[in-house]
VMD Tcl script that draws the C-alpha trace (Angstrom):
set ca {
  {-8.69 36.64 -18.80}
  {-7.79 35.55 -15.25}
  {-7.12 31.89 -14.56}
  {-9.82 30.04 -12.66}
  {-9.61 26.76 -10.80}
  {-12.36 24.34 -9.97}
  {-12.13 21.12 -8.02}
  {-12.81 18.06 -10.14}
  {-12.23 15.37 -7.54}
  {-10.49 14.92 -4.22}
  {-9.78 11.98 -2.00}
  {-9.17 12.36 1.71}
  {-6.21 10.69 3.41}
  {-7.12 7.34 4.94}
  {-5.70 4.78 7.30}
  {-6.79 1.23 8.00}
  {-6.24 -0.02 11.52}
  {-3.69 -2.83 11.86}
  {-6.48 -5.38 12.44}
  {-8.56 -4.34 9.40}
  {-8.30 -6.30 6.16}
  {-6.55 -6.16 3.78}
  {-3.95 -4.32 5.91}
  {-3.85 -7.05 8.56}
  {-2.94 -9.73 6.02}
  {-0.20 -7.59 4.49}
  {1.28 -6.60 7.86}
  {1.17 -10.22 9.04}
  {2.94 -11.49 5.93}
  {5.61 -8.78 6.23}
  {6.26 -9.69 9.86}
  {6.61 -13.37 8.94}
  {9.25 -12.26 6.44}
  {11.13 -10.54 9.25}
  {10.20 -6.96 8.37}
  {9.30 -4.46 11.08}
  {6.46 -2.61 9.35}
  {3.65 -0.37 10.56}
  {0.58 1.19 9.05}
  {0.61 4.88 8.19}
  {-1.71 7.42 6.65}
  {-1.74 7.38 2.86}
  {-2.41 10.33 0.68}
  {-3.17 12.71 -0.67}
  {-3.81 11.00 -3.97}
  {-3.46 7.37 -4.97}
  {-5.74 4.48 -5.84}
  {-6.10 3.63 -2.14}
  {-7.54 7.08 -1.46}
  {-9.98 6.73 -4.34}
  {-11.18 3.32 -3.14}
  {-11.39 4.40 0.53}
  {-13.55 7.34 -0.54}
  {-15.97 4.78 -1.99}
  {-16.01 2.74 1.24}
  {-13.68 0.03 -0.12}
  {-10.85 -0.82 2.29}
  {-7.52 -0.75 0.47}
  {-3.82 -0.51 1.06}
  {-1.34 1.69 -0.73}
  {2.37 2.17 -0.76}
  {3.81 -1.15 0.43}
  {6.60 -1.98 -1.95}
  {10.30 -1.83 -2.49}
  {12.33 0.87 -0.73}
  {12.61 4.03 -2.82}
  {14.10 7.51 -2.82}
  {13.27 10.68 -4.70}
  {9.67 9.66 -5.39}
  {8.34 11.34 -8.55}
  {11.49 13.44 -8.84}
  {14.13 13.53 -11.53}
  {16.28 11.29 -9.31}
  {13.54 8.76 -8.47}
  {14.94 5.29 -7.81}
  {13.82 2.01 -6.28}
  {15.63 -0.99 -4.86}
  {14.81 -3.76 -7.33}
  {16.96 -6.18 -5.31}
  {14.01 -6.44 -2.87}
  {11.31 -6.94 -5.50}
  {11.09 -10.73 -5.06}
  {10.64 -10.38 -1.29}
  {7.92 -7.75 -1.67}
  {6.16 -9.92 -4.27}
  {6.27 -12.89 -1.89}
  {4.76 -10.81 0.93}
  {1.92 -9.65 -1.32}
  {1.32 -13.24 -2.47}
  {1.14 -14.49 1.13}
  {-1.31 -11.70 2.02}
  {-3.56 -12.62 -0.93}
  {-3.42 -16.30 0.08}
  {-4.47 -15.35 3.61}
  {-7.34 -13.19 2.36}
  {-8.56 -16.01 0.11}
  {-8.35 -18.53 2.96}
  {-5.56 -20.55 1.36}
  {-3.05 -22.14 3.73}
  {0.22 -20.32 4.27}
  {3.16 -22.17 2.75}
  {6.66 -21.01 3.55}
  {8.56 -20.06 0.37}
}
mol new
graphics top color blue
foreach p $ca { graphics top sphere $p radius 0.5 }
foreach p [lrange $ca 0 end-1] q [lrange $ca 1 end] { graphics top cylinder $p $q radius 0.2 }
display resetview
């Protein structure tokens, strides 16, 4: 019997503009931390794509530097985990209207 394929679900790539939330808060917090970051298209499949397909603005992929994603040699720089956590925390504070406090 030949193999058959049928699509179960798909999520299109998406991109929030730099002034759209929650991307704006995350980019702003990263810049305050001295990082030169920019938005890019995410996809083809992650939770951000799923949420965007439902009309929910989301971000995906901002984290520690990595190499070999999903490969047998996948690795991430855990030395930068605390900085990335701090940036996410500052972005959440901004989105919730809490005052920014320098770490």
